[in-house]
N, C-alpha and C positions, 0 to 999 in steps of 0.2 A: 132955416132952422138948424141945419148942420153946422153952420158957422157959429151959432150961439152955443151949441153943445161943446164944440171944440174950444171956444173962448172960455167958457165956464170951467172946462176940464183943466186947461192950462192955468187959469187963475187959482184953482184949488191946489194944483200941484205946486205952484210957486209959494202959496201960503204955507203949505205943509213943510216944504223945504226950508223956508225961512224960520219956521218954528223950531225945527230940529237943529238948525245952525245956531240959533240963539240959545237953545237949551244946552247943547254941547259946550258952547263957550262958557256959560255960567257954571256948569259942573266942573270944568277944569280949573276954575279959579278958587275952588273950595280949599280952605286951610284945614288940615287934619289935626284934630285936637283929641287927646286921650284924657279923660277925667277919671281919676281913681277915687273910689269910695271904700271905706273900711267895713261897712255893713249896709245891708238894705234897711232903710229906716224911713219913717214918714217925713223926716226932715228933708229928704232928697226928692220928695214928690214934685216940687215945682220944676226941677230940672227934667224929670221924666215927662211931665206935661208939656213943657216947652219943646222938648225933642219931638214928641208925637205930633204936636201941632205945627211943626216945621219952622219954628222961630229961628233955630240955629242955621238952617239952610237958607233962610231969607237973608241972614247976615253973612253968608259965605263960609260957614263953619260946618265941617264934617265931624260931628261929635261921636266919639266912641266912649261909652261908660264901661269901666272895668272894675271888678271887685278885687280888692287887695287884702292881704292879711293885716290884722290890727297891730297894735303896739305889743311888743313882747312883755312878758311879766316883769323882767328885770328893768326894762326901760320905763315901765309904768311906775314902779317903785321909785326910781330915780326922779321922775317928773313930780311925783307927789312930795318928795323931800325938798325939792327946789321951791315949792310954793308954801312951805311951812314957815 
């Protein structure tokens, strides 16, 4: 009976060690990506859902979503004139 308990304990320890080794190897291969958005909008909802569901991590991407300032007033006027 004692041999069975020792064998099972060693087996569980090996499985746990293998899991941690595989997990650490995957996390070190992540590519860091910063995604800038100019405003919080409903149009960005799919990227938030994908991040929360872990789709980026499955593909090896460590995504950081940052909020940036929008276009300056003068730049916006220039862009409008270009499309007239």
